[in-house]
Steps between C-alpha positions, in 0.01 A plus 500: 500500500663168608731684748199679644315166536790339677522799733126468563535128585788585733302774668213253562728207580279344764199484270729386214648222715158378611365511142801309368465241776129461424560467124794267550304270738204486259720409208691244705182337619340495158813341336622261771228465764728640771292728721696780672209747510428657836181348638196716562544640852124552544422139410787369712391695812124482476425208261282713271572590142553868434408687179863476391521119535564352157664808354833312451321206342297733276817682395661160412196421286522835323865432425390169349231683301228304692266791564204278604725330758618833620140621552413177673804537738414860583305728269627801692834462316344668193450807713824486708756450220377779273470726804858424609620562140315830482640607838850400400484695174358810672758484780783461244369803308494705822847379589632586151336847517662577834834366375498714184385811689800490736804702388741209572325252270 
């Protein structure tokens, strides 16, 4: 199982790298105040907030178990994070099924 998971992460290395960077930057900011998060491109170019603005802040609040603060930062996080987890689990199941169906597995 662990070997299959590591192979899955390697197969999806770009998404894994972006996810690790996002998680690392959120933890770094919440612990030290150092902000290395990529700024919102939409807000930078056009000056308007997009529906995703505040997702990083909301995720930080969830990691601190401050659910009210997370909802205040961006309530959409309660749809996005479960959706991403569901997609990740389903994609891993498909990947594991394909891997076990192959004769060289």
